[in-house]
N, C-alpha and C positions, 0 to 999 in steps of 0.2 A: 884452424880457425880458434878451435878450444881451447887449444894449449897459448895461445896468444892472448885472448881474452883472460885467462885466470893468471898468467903471468903479469898483464895489466893490473887487475885487480888488487894484487897483493905484494907487485912492486912495481908499484906506476912510476919509480924517476928511471926504468928502462923503457923509451918512448919506441913506439914502430915509426917507421917512417914514412912519409909522403904517399909513397907507392904502396907499401904494404896498404894504409887508409882507402887508399883510390881502390884498390882492386876488392878490398872488402867489403866496400860501398858496392860495389859494381855486383860480386856475386851476391849480395844482398837482394840488389834489386831484381837479378835475373833469378832467385828463388821467388820472391815475393810473385814474380809474375807467373811463374807454372802453378804457384797456389791458388792466384785467382782464376789462372784457366782450369784448373781442376775443379773450384769449388763452383764456378757458374757458367 
């Protein structure tokens, strides 16, 4: 994900697919759930 974010930041003319975006959001939500569980 870091590479894709970096590419998007410096080469925004290269879009990501809908599937990639949805998977990134899903992964972020899962990560936040784990963080919240460990903090609470």
